[in-house]
C-alpha positions as CSV (number, residue, x, y, z in Angstrom):
1,M,61.1,30.5,-66.3
2,T,58.1,28.2,-66.7
3,L,56.7,25.0,-65.2
4,T,54.6,23.2,-67.8
5,L,52.0,20.7,-66.6
6,T,50.7,18.2,-69.2
7,L,47.5,16.8,-67.8
8,V,46.3,13.5,-69.4
9,R,43.0,11.8,-68.7
10,H,43.1,8.0,-68.5
11,G,42.2,5.8,-71.6
12,Q,38.7,4.6,-72.3
13,T,37.5,1.9,-70.0
14,V,34.8,-0.7,-70.1
15,L,32.5,1.3,-67.9
16,N,33.3,4.5,-69.9
17,S,32.2,2.8,-73.1
18,R,29.0,1.6,-71.6
19,R,28.3,5.1,-70.1
20,F,28.3,3.8,-66.6
21,L,29.5,6.0,-63.7
22,Q,33.1,5.3,-62.6
23,G,34.7,7.2,-59.8
24,A,36.0,5.2,-56.9
25,C,35.5,1.9,-58.8
26,D,37.7,0.8,-61.7
27,S,37.4,-1.2,-64.9
28,P,39.9,-2.4,-67.5
29,L,40.8,-0.3,-70.5
30,T,39.0,-1.4,-73.7
31,R,40.9,-2.3,-76.9
32,T,39.9,1.1,-78.2
33,G,41.1,2.7,-75.0
34,R,44.5,1.0,-75.2
35,A,44.9,2.1,-78.8
36,G,44.0,5.6,-77.9
37,V,46.5,5.7,-75.1
38,R,49.2,4.6,-77.5
39,V,48.3,7.4,-79.8
40,T,48.5,9.9,-77.0
41,A,51.8,8.4,-75.7
42,Q,53.3,8.7,-79.2
43,H,52.1,12.3,-79.4
44,L,53.8,13.1,-76.1
45,S,57.0,11.1,-76.9
46,R,58.7,14.3,-78.2
47,H,58.4,16.0,-74.9
48,D,61.2,15.9,-72.3
49,F,59.4,15.4,-69.0
50,D,61.2,16.0,-65.7
51,A,58.7,14.2,-63.5
52,A,55.5,12.1,-63.8
53,Y,52.5,11.8,-61.4
54,S,49.5,9.6,-61.5
55,S,46.3,8.7,-59.7
56,P,46.6,5.4,-57.9
57,Q,43.6,3.9,-59.7
58,G,44.4,1.2,-62.2
59,R,43.1,2.9,-65.3
60,A,45.3,6.0,-64.7
61,V,48.4,4.0,-63.8
62,L,48.1,1.9,-66.9
63,T,47.8,5.0,-69.0
64,A,50.8,6.6,-67.3
65,I,52.9,3.4,-67.8
66,E,52.1,3.4,-71.5
67,I,53.2,7.1,-71.8
68,L,56.4,6.4,-69.9
69,R,57.4,3.7,-72.2
70,H,58.7,6.6,-74.3
71,H,60.4,8.1,-71.2
72,P,62.1,5.1,-69.5
73,E,64.3,7.3,-67.4
74,L,61.3,8.6,-65.4
75,T,59.9,7.1,-62.2
76,L,56.2,7.4,-61.7
77,T,55.0,9.1,-58.5
78,V,51.5,8.0,-57.4
79,D,49.5,10.5,-55.4
80,E,46.3,9.5,-53.7
81,D,44.8,12.9,-54.1
82,L,44.7,12.5,-57.9
83,R,42.0,9.8,-57.6
84,E,38.5,10.4,-59.1
85,L,35.5,11.7,-57.2
86,S,33.5,8.9,-55.6
87,F,29.8,8.6,-56.8
88,G,28.8,6.5,-53.7
89,T,25.9,4.2,-54.4
90,F,25.8,5.4,-58.1
91,E,29.1,3.7,-58.8
92,R,28.9,1.2,-61.8
93,R,25.3,2.4,-62.5
94,P,24.2,4.1,-65.8
95,E,24.8,7.8,-66.1
96,R,21.1,8.3,-66.8
97,E,20.2,7.1,-63.3
98,L,22.2,9.9,-61.8
99,D,20.8,12.4,-64.2
100,A,17.3,11.4,-63.1
101,V,18.3,12.5,-59.5
102,V,20.5,15.5,-60.3
103,P,21.5,16.7,-63.8
104,W,25.2,16.6,-64.5
105,S,25.1,20.3,-65.4
106,T,23.9,21.0,-61.8
107,L,26.0,18.5,-60.0
108,V,29.4,19.4,-61.4
109,P,29.3,23.2,-60.6
110,A,28.1,22.4,-57.1
111,V,31.0,20.0,-56.6
112,L,33.5,22.6,-57.9
113,A,32.0,25.2,-55.6
114,G,32.4,22.8,-52.7
115,T,28.7,23.0,-51.8
116,H,27.5,19.5,-52.8
117,P,27.2,17.1,-49.9
118,G,28.2,14.1,-51.9
119,I,26.0,12.1,-54.4
120,G,24.8,8.7,-53.2
121,G,26.8,9.0,-50.0
122,G,30.0,9.7,-52.0
123,E,32.7,12.2,-51.5
124,P,31.5,15.7,-50.5
125,G,32.4,18.5,-52.9
126,A,34.4,20.4,-50.3
127,E,36.6,17.4,-49.5
128,F,37.1,16.7,-53.2
129,M,38.1,20.3,-54.0
130,A,40.4,20.5,-51.0
131,R,42.4,17.5,-52.1
132,V,42.5,18.7,-55.7
133,R,43.9,22.0,-54.7
134,A,46.3,20.3,-52.3
135,V,47.8,18.0,-54.9
136,L,48.1,20.9,-57.4
137,G,49.9,22.9,-54.8
138,R,52.2,20.0,-53.9
139,I,53.2,19.4,-57.5
140,V,53.8,23.0,-58.2
141,A,55.8,23.4,-55.0
142,A,57.9,20.4,-55.9
143,H,59.1,22.2,-59.0
144,D,59.5,25.7,-57.6
145,E,62.8,26.1,-59.4
146,A,60.6,26.5,-62.6
147,A,57.3,27.8,-61.2
148,G,58.3,30.3,-58.6
149,P,59.3,33.9,-58.7
150,G,62.9,34.3,-60.0
151,A,63.0,30.7,-61.2
152,D,66.1,29.9,-63.2
153,R,65.0,26.9,-65.3
154,D,62.1,25.4,-67.3
155,E,60.5,22.1,-66.2
156,H,57.9,19.9,-67.8
157,V,55.7,17.6,-65.7
158,L,53.2,14.8,-66.7
159,V,50.1,14.4,-64.6
160,V,47.7,11.5,-65.4
161,G,44.3,11.4,-63.8
162,H,40.5,11.5,-64.3
163,G,37.9,13.6,-66.0
164,L,36.5,15.4,-62.9
165,T,39.8,15.6,-61.0
166,L,41.7,17.1,-63.9
167,G,38.7,19.3,-64.8
168,A,38.5,20.6,-61.3
169,M,42.2,21.3,-61.4
170,L,41.8,23.3,-64.6
171,A,38.7,25.1,-63.2
172,T,40.7,26.0,-60.1
173,I,43.1,27.9,-62.3
174,D,40.6,29.3,-64.7
175,P,36.8,28.9,-64.9
176,A,37.1,28.5,-68.6
177,G,39.0,25.3,-67.9
178,L,35.6,23.7,-67.1
179,V,35.3,21.6,-70.3
180,A,34.6,18.0,-71.1
181,L,37.8,16.0,-71.2
182,P,37.8,13.1,-73.6
183,N,39.6,9.8,-72.7
184,A,43.3,10.1,-73.3
185,S,43.0,13.8,-74.0
186,V,45.7,16.3,-73.3
187,S,45.5,19.6,-71.4
188,T,48.3,22.1,-70.7
189,V,48.9,24.5,-67.9
190,E,51.9,26.8,-67.5
191,V,53.0,28.3,-64.2
192,T,55.4,31.3,-64.5
193,D,56.4,33.5,-61.5
194,G,53.8,31.7,-59.4
195,V,51.0,32.5,-61.7
196,A,49.2,29.7,-63.5
197,R,47.3,29.8,-66.8
198,V,45.4,27.2,-68.8
199,V,47.0,27.0,-72.3
200,A,44.9,24.2,-73.7
201,A,42.1,22.0,-72.3
202,G,40.8,18.6,-73.5
203,I,42.7,18.3,-76.7
204,D,41.3,15.0,-78.2
205,V,44.5,13.5,-79.4
206,A,43.1,9.9,-79.4
207,G,39.9,10.9,-81.2
208,H,37.4,9.5,-78.6
209,R,35.2,12.6,-78.9
210,A,32.1,12.7,-76.6
211,V,32.2,9.1,-75.3
212,A,32.5,9.4,-71.5
213,A,33.2,13.1,-71.8
214,R,30.2,15.0,-70.4
215,P,30.1,18.8,-70.5
216,A,28.8,20.7,-67.5
217,L,26.6,23.4,-69.1
218,A,26.0,25.5,-66.0
219,P,28.4,28.4,-65.3
220,A,31.6,27.5,-63.5
221,P,32.4,29.1,-60.1
222,A,35.0,31.8,-59.8
223,A,38.6,30.6,-60.1
224,A,40.5,30.2,-56.8
225,P,44.1,31.5,-56.5
226,L,46.8,28.9,-57.2
227,P,47.5,27.0,-54.0
228,A,50.6,28.1,-52.2
């Protein structure tokens, strides 16, 4: 049987719309962002989710709550390890200021490889990747009746998070998962007999396109095994 993970990036925020860096900090969803989340929520309303997880950051929680309006029987589980990478002193500063120090296409692969020491005194890549792998492993383990060898049922789980966090999760499963994730986009992972595969990445349901969705053009690191 199969565990399906639907990964949703939070809706567009004020800082996203201004192309400012937003990792550990937060900002409200824009009117466009709220509308986009409603579109994604409606798109997902046909699914029967068995559980829902979210980052603790406000933009992710608000996105998850909107999606769960269509699934009132579900309780939202907040997991600290789903939070976004911290950009340290670059938080709330224009993306171009970070690019002048280290290009995005250099930074992201280094973070995913666990070799970056942390931009602006922010979270080191090794610590970031350790918690991303840990939360992925916990979620899969919590639904072993669907994901594990000899599983006897299918389950469907919603995970709401952030561009780099969800991107890192996808890249952990498959290097081809390293793609730009638009706001309120939907990605899908299936885990069968303990083996995970990326089915779809960054489907732009809300139509936000490239705003606050930055591709990392450098090659991704080799995929790591699915955490036990």
